C-alpha positions in Angstrom: 100.8 31.2 59.6 100.0 29.2 62.7 103.6 28.0 62.9 104.9 31.5 62.5 102.5 32.9 65.1 103.6 30.1 67.5 107.2 31.0 67.0 106.6 34.6 67.7 104.7 33.9 70.9 107.4 31.5 72.0 110.0 34.2 71.4 107.9 36.7 73.3 107.3 34.3 76.2 111.1 34.0 76.7 112.7 37.1 75.3 110.1 39.7 76.1 108.4 38.4 79.3 111.1 36.1 80.6 108.5 33.7 81.9 109.7 30.2 82.6 106.3 28.7 82.1 105.0 27.2 78.8 102.9 29.6 76.8 100.8 28.4 73.9 100.7 30.5 70.7 97.9 32.8 69.7 97.4 35.3 66.9 96.9 39.0 67.2 93.3 39.4 66.1 91.1 42.3 65.4 88.4 40.5 63.5 86.2 41.8 62.0 88.9 44.4 61.3 86.3 47.2 61.2 85.5 46.8 64.8 88.8 48.3 65.7 87.7 51.5 64.2 86.4 54.1 66.7 84.2 55.6 64.0 82.5 52.3 63.2 82.2 51.2 66.9 80.4 54.5 67.8 78.1 54.1 64.8 77.5 50.5 65.6 76.5 51.1 69.2 74.4 54.1 68.3 72.6 52.2 65.5 69.0 50.8 65.9 69.8 48.1 63.5 70.0 45.1 65.8 70.8 42.6 63.1 73.9 44.6 62.0 75.2 44.7 65.6 74.5 41.0 66.1 76.3 40.1 62.9 79.4 42.3 63.6 79.7 41.1 67.2 79.3 37.5 66.3 82.8 37.6 65.0 84.2 39.5 68.0 87.4 37.4 68.0 88.6 34.6 65.8 89.8 32.5 68.7 87.1 30.5 70.4 86.1 32.2 73.7 83.1 30.3 75.1 83.4 28.9 78.6 83.5 25.3 77.5 86.6 26.0 75.4 88.5 27.5 78.3 87.2 25.2 81.0 89.7 22.5 80.0 92.6 24.8 80.7 93.8 24.7 84.3 94.7 28.0 85.8 98.3 28.7 85.4 100.4 28.7 88.6 102.3 31.7 87.4 105.7 31.9 89.1 104.4 29.7 91.9 106.3 26.7 93.0 103.7 25.7 95.6 100.1 26.8 96.3 100.9 30.1 98.1 98.8 33.1 97.2 99.5 35.0 94.0 102.5 37.2 94.6 103.4 40.2 92.6 106.9 40.2 94.3 107.5 36.6 93.1 106.5 37.5 89.6 108.7 40.6 89.8 111.7 38.6 90.8 111.3 36.2 87.8 111.0 39.0 85.3 113.8 40.0 83.0 115.6 43.3 83.6 113.2 44.2 86.5 115.0 47.3 87.5 114.2 50.2 89.8 114.0 53.9 88.9 117.4 55.3 88.6 119.3 52.0 88.9 118.6 49.3 86.2 117.2 51.8 83.6 119.3 53.3 80.9 121.1 56.6 81.6 122.4 59.3 79.3 119.1 60.2 77.8 118.3 63.9 77.0 115.9 65.4 79.5 112.7 67.1 78.5 112.5 70.7 79.5 109.7 71.4 82.0 106.9 73.3 80.4 107.1 75.7 83.4 110.4 76.9 81.9 109.2 77.7 78.3 106.8 80.3 77.0 105.6 80.9 73.4 106.0 84.4 72.0 102.7 86.2 71.6 101.1 86.7 68.2 103.0 83.9 66.5 101.4 80.9 64.7 102.0 78.5 67.6 100.8 81.0 70.2 97.6 81.6 68.4 96.9 77.9 68.2 97.6 77.6 71.9 95.3 80.5 72.7 92.5 79.1 70.6 92.8 75.9 72.6 93.0 77.8 75.9 89.7 79.4 75.0 88.1 76.0 74.4 89.4 74.6 77.7 87.8 77.5 79.5 84.5 77.1 77.6 83.9 73.6 78.9 81.7 73.1 82.0 82.9 71.1 84.9 79.5 69.7 85.8 79.0 68.5 82.3 82.4 66.9 82.1 81.9 64.9 85.2 78.2 64.2 84.8 78.6 60.5 83.9 81.2 59.9 86.6 78.7 61.2 89.2 75.9 59.1 87.7 78.1 56.0 88.0 79.0 56.8 91.6 75.4 57.4 92.6 76.0 61.0 93.3 73.7 64.0 92.4 74.2 65.1 88.8 73.8 68.9 88.5 74.0 70.3 85.0 73.6 68.4 81.7 75.9 65.8 80.2 77.7 66.4 77.0 76.8 64.6 73.8 78.7 62.6 71.3 81.4 60.3 72.7 80.8 61.7 76.2 77.1 61.0 76.1 75.7 58.9 79.0 74.9 56.0 76.6 78.4 55.9 74.9 80.6 53.1 76.2 83.7 55.3 75.8 82.4 58.1 77.9 85.0 59.6 80.3 87.9 59.4 77.9 87.8 63.1 77.1 87.8 64.0 80.8 91.1 62.2 81.1 92.4 64.1 78.1 91.0 67.3 79.7 93.0 66.8 82.9 96.2 66.2 80.8 95.6 69.1 78.5 94.7 71.6 81.3 97.8 70.5 83.3 100.0 71.2 80.3 98.2 74.4 79.5 98.6 75.7 83.1 102.3 74.7 83.2 103.0 76.8 80.1 100.7 79.7 80.7 100.1 79.9 84.5 96.5 80.7 83.7 94.5 81.0 86.9 91.2 80.2 85.4 92.5 76.9 83.9 94.0 76.0 87.3 90.7 76.5 89.0 88.7 74.5 86.5 91.1 71.6 86.4 91.3 71.5 90.2 87.5 71.4 90.3 87.5 68.4 87.9 90.0 66.5 90.1 88.0 67.2 93.2 84.8 66.1 91.7 86.3 62.8 90.5 87.8 62.3 93.9 84.3 62.5 95.4 83.1 59.9 92.9 86.0 57.5 93.7 85.3 57.8 97.4 81.6 57.2 96.9 82.3 54.0 95.0 84.7 53.0 97.7 86.8 50.4 95.9 89.3 52.6 94.1 87.3 52.2 90.8 86.8 55.4 88.9 85.2 55.8 85.6 82.2 57.3 83.8 80.8 53.9 83.2 80.0 51.0 85.5 82.6 48.3 86.2 80.3 45.8 84.3 82.1 46.8 81.2 85.2 45.2 82.6 83.2 42.0 83.3 82.5 41.9 79.6 86.1 42.7 78.7 87.4 39.9 80.8 84.8 37.5 79.5 85.8 38.4 75.9 82.4 39.7 75.2 81.6 42.8 73.0 82.5 46.0 74.8 84.2 49.2 73.6 87.7 49.6 75.0 87.1 50.2 78.7 90.9 50.2 79.5 91.3 52.9 76.7 89.3 55.2 78.9 91.1 54.1 82.1 94.4 54.9 80.5 93.2 58.5 79.7 92.0 59.0 83.3 95.2 57.7 84.8 97.3 59.7 82.5 95.3 62.8 83.3 95.7 62.3 87.1 99.4 61.7 86.8 99.8 64.9 84.7 97.8 66.8 87.3 100.3 65.6 89.9 103.6 66.0 88.0 102.8 69.3 86.2 100.4 70.9 88.7 101.5 69.3 92.0 98.1 68.0 92.9 98.8 65.3 95.5 95.2 64.2 95.6 95.4 63.2 91.9 98.4 61.1 92.7 96.7 59.2 95.5 93.6 58.7 93.3 95.8 57.1 90.6 97.4 54.7 93.0 94.0 53.6 94.4 92.7 53.1 90.8 95.7 50.9 89.9 95.2 48.8 93.1 91.7 48.1 91.9 92.7 47.1 88.4 95.7 45.1 89.5 93.3 43.0 91.5 91.2 42.5 88.4 94.1 41.4 86.2 95.4 39.1 89.0 92.0 37.5 89.2 91.8 36.8 85.4 95.3 35.2 85.5 94.5 33.1 88.6 91.0 32.1 87.4 92.0 31.3 83.8 95.5 31.7 82.3 97.8 34.4 81.3 96.8 33.6 77.7 93.3 34.6 78.6 94.6 38.0 79.8 96.6 38.4 76.6 93.5 37.5 74.5 91.5 40.3 76.2 94.2 42.7 75.0 92.8 42.4 71.4 90.3 44.9 72.6 92.0 48.3 72.6 93.7 49.2 75.9 95.2 52.5 74.9 98.6 53.2 76.6 98.0 51.2 79.8 101.6 49.9 79.8 102.9 53.5 79.3 101.0 55.1 82.1 101.8 52.2 84.5 105.5 52.4 83.7 105.2 56.2 84.4 103.5 55.4 87.7 106.3 53.0 88.6 108.9 55.7 88.1 107.1 57.7 90.8 106.3 54.9 93.2 109.0 52.3 92.8 106.3 49.7 93.5 107.1 46.4 91.9 103.4 45.7 91.4 103.2 48.6 89.1 106.1 47.4 87.0 104.7 43.9 86.6 101.2 45.2 85.8 102.7 47.5 83.2 104.5 44.6 81.6 101.3 42.6 81.5 99.9 45.3 79.1 102.9 45.0 76.8 100.8 43.4 74.0 103.0 40.4 73.2 101.4 39.3 69.9 102.1 42.8 68.4 105.4 43.6 70.0 106.6 40.1 69.0 106.2 40.9 65.3 108.3 44.0 65.8 110.9 42.1 67.9 111.6 39.8 64.9 111.6 42.9 62.7 108.6 41.9 60.6 106.7 44.8 58.9 103.3 43.2 59.4 101.5 46.5 60.2 99.1 46.2 57.4 95.5 45.7 58.7 96.3 46.7 62.2 94.4 49.6 63.8 97.1 52.2 64.0 96.1 54.1 67.1 95.4 50.9 69.0 99.0 49.9 68.7 101.2 53.1 68.6 100.5 53.6 72.3 101.6 50.0 73.0 105.0 50.9 71.3 105.2 54.1 73.4 104.7 51.9 76.5 107.5 49.6 75.3 109.7 52.7 75.0 109.0 53.5 78.6 109.9 49.9 79.5 113.3 50.4 77.9 113.9 53.6 79.8 112.8 52.0 83.1 114.5 48.6 82.8 117.3 49.1 80.3 116.1 46.1 78.3 117.5 46.8 74.8 115.0 44.5 73.1 112.4 47.3 73.6 114.8 49.9 72.1 115.1 47.7 69.1 111.4 47.3 68.9 110.7 51.0 68.9 113.5 51.7 66.4 112.3 49.1 64.0 108.7 50.3 64.3 109.6 53.9 63.6 111.7 52.9 60.6 108.9 50.7 59.2 106.3 53.4 59.6 108.4 56.2 58.2 109.8 54.2 55.2 106.5 52.6 54.1 103.4 54.0 55.8 104.0 57.8 56.2 102.6 60.6 54.1 104.3 63.9 53.3 102.6 65.4 56.3 104.6 63.1 58.6 101.4 61.3 59.5 100.1 57.8 59.0 96.9 55.6 58.6 93.9 55.4 56.3 90.5 55.0 57.7 92.3 54.4 61.1 94.3 51.5 59.8 97.7 50.8 58.3 97.6 49.8 54.7 100.0 47.6 52.7 103.6 48.9 52.9 104.7 51.2 50.1 101.2 51.2 48.5 100.1 54.7 49.7 99.0 55.9 46.3 95.9 53.7 46.5 95.0 55.1 49.9 94.7 58.9 49.1 91.1 59.9 50.1 89.2 61.9 52.7 89.9 59.5 55.6 93.7 59.8 55.8 95.9 60.5 58.9 93.8 60.1 62.0 94.8 62.9 64.2 95.4 60.6 67.2 98.0 58.8 65.3 100.0 61.9 64.7 99.8 62.9 68.4 101.2 59.5 69.3 103.8 59.2 66.6 105.3 62.5 68.0 105.7 60.7 71.3 107.6 57.9 69.6 109.8 60.4 67.8 110.5 62.3 71.0 111.7 59.2 72.9 113.9 58.1 70.0 115.5 61.5 69.7 116.2 61.6 73.5 117.9 58.3 73.2 119.9 58.8 70.1 120.1 62.6 69.3 119.6 61.6 65.6 118.5 64.5 63.4 116.0 62.3 61.5 113.7 62.0 64.5 113.8 65.8 65.1 113.1 66.4 61.4 110.1 64.0 61.7 108.8 65.8 64.8 109.0 69.2 63.0 107.2 67.9 59.9 104.4 66.1 61.8 103.8 69.0 64.2 103.8 71.6 61.4 101.7 69.8 58.9 99.8 67.2 60.9 99.0 68.9 64.2 98.7 72.6 63.1 96.4 71.5 60.3 93.6 70.1 62.5 92.3 73.4 64.0 89.8 75.5 62.0 91.7 78.8 62.2 91.1 80.5 65.5 87.7 78.9 66.2 87.8 77.4 69.7 86.7 73.7 69.8 86.6 73.2 66.1 88.9 70.4 65.0 89.0 67.5 62.6 89.2 63.7 63.1 90.9 62.8 59.8 93.2 64.9 57.6 92.2 64.3 54.0 95.0 63.9 51.5 93.3 62.9 48.3 92.7 65.1 45.2 90.2 67.9 45.5 89.5 67.1 49.2 88.5 69.4 52.0 88.8 69.2 55.7 85.1 70.1 55.9 83.9 67.3 53.7 85.4 64.1 55.2 83.2 61.5 56.9 83.3 63.5 60.2 84.1 67.0 58.8 84.7 69.6 61.4 83.7 68.9 64.9 81.8 71.2 67.2 82.7 72.3 70.8 80.0 70.4 72.8 78.6 67.6 70.7 81.3 65.3 69.4 84.2 64.6 71.8 85.9 62.2 69.4 89.1 60.5 70.4 90.9 63.1 68.2 89.3 65.9 70.3 91.0 64.5 73.3 94.5 64.2 71.7 93.8 67.6 69.9 93.4 69.5 73.2 96.5 67.9 74.5 98.6 68.7 71.4 97.6 72.4 71.4 98.3 72.6 75.2 101.9 71.5 74.9 103.3 73.3 71.8 106.2 74.3 74.0 107.1 70.7 74.3 110.2 69.3 72.5 111.6 72.7 71.4 114.4 72.3 73.9 116.1 69.3 75.5 118.7 69.3 78.3 121.9 67.1 78.6 123.3 66.5 82.0 127.0 66.1 82.7 130.1 68.0 83.7 129.4 70.3 80.8 125.7 70.8 80.7 124.1 70.9 77.3 121.1 72.4 75.6 119.6 71.0 72.3 117.4 73.2 70.2 115.5 71.1 67.7 112.4 73.2 66.8 112.4 76.7 65.5 109.5 78.2 67.3 109.6 81.8 68.7 109.8 81.2 72.5 111.7 81.9 75.6 113.5 79.4 77.9 114.7 79.7 81.4 118.0 77.9 81.1 118.9 77.0 84.7 122.4 75.7 84.0 123.5 79.1 82.8 121.1 81.2 85.0 120.2 82.9 81.8 117.0 83.5 79.8 117.3 82.4 76.2 114.9 84.1 73.7 114.4 82.4 70.3 113.0 84.7 67.6 112.0 83.2 64.3 111.3 85.7 61.6 108.1 84.9 59.7 108.9 82.7 56.7 107.7 84.1 53.3 107.8 82.6 49.9 109.4 85.5 48.2 112.5 85.6 50.5 113.6 82.0 50.8 115.3 82.0 54.2 114.4 81.1 57.7 116.2 83.4 60.1 116.6 82.6 63.7 118.2 84.6 66.5 119.0 83.4 70.0 119.5 86.1 72.5 120.8 85.6 76.0 119.8 87.8 79.0 120.0 87.9 82.8 117.1 86.3 84.6 116.8 89.3 86.9 118.3 91.4 89.7 118.8 88.4 91.9 120.8 86.5 89.3 123.4 84.0 90.3 126.7 85.7 91.1 129.0 82.6 91.2 131.5 81.4 88.7 130.1 80.9 85.2 130.7 77.4 83.9 130.9 76.4 80.2 127.8 75.0 78.7 127.3 73.4 75.3 124.6 74.7 72.9 123.5 72.4 70.1 121.3 73.8 67.4 119.7 71.5 64.7 120.8 72.2 61.1 117.6 70.8 59.5 117.9 68.3 56.7 115.7 70.4 54.4 118.1 73.3 54.2 120.9 73.9 51.8 124.6 74.8 52.3 124.4 77.6 49.8 123.5 80.6 51.9 123.6 78.8 55.2 125.0 81.1 57.8 125.7 81.3 61.6 127.1 84.3 63.5 128.0 84.6 67.2 128.0 88.2 68.4 128.4 89.3 64.8 131.3 87.0 63.9 130.9 84.3 61.3 131.0 80.7 62.4 131.8 77.6 60.4 128.6 75.8 59.9 128.2 72.0 59.6 126.3 70.4 56.8 122.5 70.0 56.8 121.3 67.1 58.9 123.6 67.7 61.9 124.1 70.0 64.9 125.9 73.3 65.2 127.6 72.8 68.6 129.1 75.6 70.6 130.7 75.3 74.1 131.5 78.5 75.9 130.7 80.4 79.0 127.4 82.0 77.9 126.7 85.4 79.3 124.1 88.1 79.0 124.0 89.9 75.7 125.4 86.9 73.7 123.6 86.6 70.4 123.6 83.7 68.0 122.1 84.3 64.6 121.3 81.6 62.0 120.1 81.8 58.4 118.7 78.6 56.8 118.1 78.7 53.1 114.6 77.2 52.2 114.0 75.8 48.8 111.2 74.0 47.0 111.5 70.2 46.7 109.4 67.3 45.7 108.9 64.1 47.6 107.5 61.0 45.9 104.7 59.2 47.6 105.7 56.0 49.4 104.7 53.6 46.7 107.1 51.4 44.8 104.8 50.7 41.8 106.2 52.3 38.6 102.9 53.8 37.6 102.9 56.1 40.7 106.5 57.3 40.3 105.3 60.7 39.2 102.9 61.2 42.1 104.8 63.7 44.3 104.2 66.2 47.1 105.6 69.7 47.1 107.4 71.1 50.2 109.0 74.4 51.0 111.4 73.7 53.9 109.2 71.9 56.5 106.0 73.2 55.1 103.8 70.9 53.0 102.1 72.8 50.2 98.6 72.1 49.0 97.1 73.2 45.7 93.7 74.9 45.7 91.9 72.6 43.3 88.7 70.6 43.2 90.6 67.6 41.7 92.9 68.4 38.9 96.5 67.6 39.9 98.7 67.5 36.7 101.8 69.6 36.6 103.9 69.5 33.4 107.5 70.7 33.3 109.4 71.2 30.1 112.4 69.0 29.4 114.9 71.6 30.7 112.6 73.3 33.2 113.7 73.3 36.8 111.3 73.1 39.7 111.9 76.8 40.4 110.7 77.6 36.9 107.7 75.5 37.2 106.7 76.9 40.6 107.3 80.6 41.5 106.7 82.6 44.6 103.6 84.9 44.9 105.1 88.4 45.4 104.5 90.3 48.6 102.5 93.0 46.7 99.9 90.7 45.3 97.6 90.8 48.4 97.0 94.5 47.9 95.8 93.7 44.4 93.0 91.3 45.4 89.4 92.4 44.9 85.9 91.0 44.9 83.2 92.4 42.7 79.8 92.6 44.2 76.2 93.4 43.3 73.2 94.0 45.6 69.7 92.6 45.0 66.6 91.9 47.0 68.0 88.5 47.9 71.3 89.9 49.3 74.8 90.6 48.2 76.2 88.5 45.3 79.8 88.1 44.2 81.4 87.8 40.8 82.7 84.2 40.8 84.6 81.7 38.6 83.3 78.2 38.8 83.9 75.2 36.6 85.4 77.4 33.9 82.5 79.8 33.8 81.8 83.1 35.5 78.6 83.4 37.6 77.2 85.5 40.4 77.0 83.7 43.8 75.9 84.7 47.3 78.5 86.4 49.4 80.5 83.6 51.0 82.3 83.3 54.3 86.1 83.4 54.2 88.0 80.1 54.3 85.6 78.4 51.8 85.7 77.4 48.2 83.2 80.1 47.3 85.5 82.7 48.9 88.4 81.4 46.8 86.2 81.5 43.6 84.9 85.0 44.5 88.4 86.6 44.7 90.4 88.0 41.8 93.7 89.8 41.4 93.3 93.1 39.6 96.1 93.1 37.0 97.0 96.3 35.2 97.2 95.6 31.4 100.4 97.6 31.2 101.8 95.2 33.8 102.5 98.0 36.2 101.8 96.6 39.7 99.5 98.8 41.8 97.6 98.2 45.0 93.9 98.5 45.7 93.0 101.9 44.4 90.3 104.3 45.4 87.4 104.3 43.0 88.3 107.7 41.6 91.9 106.5 40.8 90.7 103.2 39.3 88.7 105.0 36.6 90.3 104.9 33.2 92.7 101.9 34.0 92.9 99.0 31.7 92.8 95.8 33.7 92.7 92.0 33.6 91.0 89.8 36.2 93.1 86.9 37.4 91.2 84.2 39.4 92.7 83.9 42.9 93.3 80.1 42.7 94.4 80.2 39.0 97.5 82.5 38.8 98.6 83.6 35.4 95.1 82.9 34.0 92.6 85.6 33.2 88.9 86.1 32.7 88.0 86.4 29.0 84.9 87.2 27.1 83.9 84.8 24.3 81.8 87.2 22.2 78.7 89.3 22.6 75.9 87.8 24.7 78.1 84.8 25.5 79.2 83.8 29.0 82.7 84.7 30.3 85.4 82.1 30.7 89.0 81.7 32.0 92.1 81.1 29.9 95.9 81.2 30.4 97.4 84.6 30.1 100.0 83.4 27.7 97.3 82.5 25.1 95.8 85.9 25.1 96.4 88.0 21.9 98.1 91.4 22.0 96.5 94.1 24.0 93.8 96.0 22.1 92.4 93.0 20.4 92.2 90.7 23.5 89.0 89.6 25.2 90.7 89.7 28.5 91.4 93.4 28.9 88.7 95.7 30.3 88.7 99.4 31.0 87.4 100.5 34.4 84.8 103.3 33.9 82.4 105.0 36.3 79.5 102.8 37.2 76.8 103.0 34.5 74.2 103.1 37.3 75.5 106.6 38.2 76.6 105.7 41.7 79.9 107.1 43.0 80.9 103.8 44.6 80.5 101.5 41.6 82.4 100.7 38.5 81.7 99.1 35.1 84.1 97.0 33.0 84.1 97.9 29.3 85.7 95.4 26.9 88.8 96.7 25.2 88.1 94.7 22.1 84.3 95.4 22.0 84.1 99.0 22.9 80.8 100.1 24.2 80.1 96.6 25.6 80.3 95.7 29.2 80.4 92.8 31.6 76.9 92.4 32.9 74.8 90.0 34.9 71.2 90.5 33.6 67.9 91.2 35.3 66.6 89.4 38.5 70.0 88.7 39.9 70.2 85.3 41.6 72.8 82.7 42.6 74.3 80.8 39.7 73.4 83.4 37.1 75.9 83.5 34.3 77.9 86.7 33.6 78.2 87.8 30.0 79.4 90.6 27.7 76.6 92.8 26.3 76.0 96.2 24.8 73.3 98.5 26.3 70.8 100.6 24.5 70.9 104.3 25.4 68.0 104.2 27.9 68.4 100.6 29.2 68.4 101.3 33.0 68.2 97.6 33.9 71.3 96.8 31.9 73.2 99.7 33.5 72.4 98.3 36.9 73.4 94.8 35.9 76.7 96.2 34.5 77.7 98.0 37.7 79.7 96.5 40.5 81.0 97.4 43.9 84.7 96.7 44.4 85.8 95.5 47.8 89.0 93.9 49.3 89.3 90.3 48.2 87.5 87.9 50.4 90.4 85.5 50.3 94.1 86.5 50.9 97.4 85.0 49.9 99.2 83.3 52.7 102.7 84.6 53.2 104.0 81.2 52.0 102.2 81.0 48.6 103.4 79.9 45.2 102.1 79.7 41.6 102.5 76.4 39.8 102.0 75.7 36.1 99.6 72.9 35.3 98.9 71.0 32.2 95.3 72.3 31.9 95.3 75.0 34.5 97.6 76.7 36.9 97.5 76.3 40.7 97.9 78.4 43.8 99.9 76.6 46.5 99.6 77.4 50.2 100.6 75.6 53.4 98.2 72.8 54.3 97.9 74.1 57.8 96.6 77.4 56.6 93.5 75.9 54.9 90.0 75.7 56.4 87.2 74.5 54.2 88.9 75.1 50.8 89.3 72.1 48.4 92.9 71.1 47.9 95.3 68.5 46.5 98.5 67.5 48.3 100.0 65.0 45.8 100.6 66.1 42.2 101.3 64.2 39.1 104.5 65.9 38.0 105.6 64.9 34.5 108.2 66.2 32.0 
């Protein structure tokens, strides 16, 4: 291992850094591994258990770091032939592919479309997610956000500090404020919301006052003493991680909102930190600086390369390169999948930074590094959601079956892997990267909000059997008390949902690439036209995605010159099928290329042009990335780009007959079924209770909130015994109907009585005897309690006997079949129910799946809130 590590570092010293000095080898170390976890680090620092902290930090790094060990190493004379002062310019001249913006860097990349040019269509899925996030950004208080910054700067601190990871005693405080600046800049660019602009400008102004008060260029919510510990290789929680977020936020405020003050603040900050890094290298060695990078530094290389593209300052390029973590990138440079055991979100930003280095300098080594990294993650470490990591770390390659649990897919990793995909697509135009972006955005990002509740998001996305977003280690966060790392990336993700729908290609014939199907509008400057993309809502019972692209004039002052040809490229996704694939331009059929390619059209686009596309969507399975034979049957179910989750508390066996196709095993929930959903209620002194199926029995439970397991269990489909589909009927029209009760999450199964004075149960509809003798058919009669708004359910096989709950109604009470005496008023009350609309509703993309022991309702993962679900099924024949 030592020989291999030395070889890799030798490779990096020459191939990556281009240094002519000797560099001794060292290992990438995150030991003890758990310390890389943000969750554990927060718990550790917040704990009163001093012995636990002492034990964990005693192994802070494997490599000896005490002063005596380093004192024998003379400071390196980096790039110095004599004893002149340290020179960034000299170091710059000796670096490989040093480049300047627009000269040495690669060209021909697709350009990202400015968020100022794109708008989401109102009342669509992505727009609602954006609006929920906008509400949250506006809920946050400026004084609370900058409280710790002011405290550090010695300024007055009006208001109260936030809690959680922004609390005044949390070493990572300030990170969320950086994310807030980025998120608000993106949100303002895509919405032009004045309130957001005012709030983000106030944050920047407050931080500027703090920076001026400190007077050195330093800006953070914690004292610079944390960097003393960082440079001394002493325990500290990722101070450069927070600095990266602040710098990125300031640059976003400048590039997206035109805030010149933010730009100057960023430059002053970088001057301060460049002096600190220079001092470490001069006082010790460059190896000492590299050793310190074993503490997470976020995307420092990325943000510094971004700054260099704005300033052209050679110091910024060199400083960025010094944060290109060599011991990790070296493994990727020699194409070794050694990701297992690395903290995922520590290292994905390092790869993103290396991608920026390729774009800035043209050094193809970094293109190869990013390409190999993406291939390694996607082939061996990625779940069906498009996300990666378990408990924040990468596991062994192609061993994901053993990792399914509550702590899968840290949200930050999905946010960052989307950046990796975006860069690779811009370089290569390969469909696979666009497909990954769509999958991870749809199933990874959209799944982390709790409906339309502002500021309620998750840290991890559980992928085990019978898991729930509400019941992981962190569960759902709260708006003002957590501020996890994933809250920061979350508010950014939902502020830039317009991102990466469209890309521009420059040249004699300008081009536009459309890679995401999201209802939106684009101001396409090359044609002086507005392009409106409309995506019809996808539904399970009509297996097509239909997209129309309409062109219109921008306005009365539209360009009057010659119209030049432009090339439109529309992704034909890999998940579609050629059977039923259609494209029409102004009503005329077009030849359509195969799935996994682009439909390309070059013409002089004019107002009133219309391109229509129809993509067939089918069900498919995808095996988990695990090459062990015993897990070959563990598969996820997808409908186009949508990952389906089964509503189940743990059972995950689907059994197909030898000749049964997937379409026979899994069928769409018809559009009419939502109108047939009901919940049966009874009132008591303790409140409203609901008829509920739970663990195979029928009980009465307290009225639940929607989006919960109890809401699922308290909803039934009212099935007519004559199989005639009807909607929710008025009480008067319901009377006299023979019905069956189908549990919402168990399609094609029905409630059945098991004899007099016995509790009710649930069985498969196919096993029920013929009508008239079955225990599953009940006749709806006027409520025995005599009320006009109640009904009773009389057994078809035991006439005169009714479903009833019993006296003293309480939660958990079993429901039975019983026969009343003529004057039994208490029984009549207990056998009477109110009928209301079902608490739960079918999502428009819902399916019924036949299981070995029970059937399952499938719905998109992103649509679930607190419900228990399973993503991977054991599918056998």
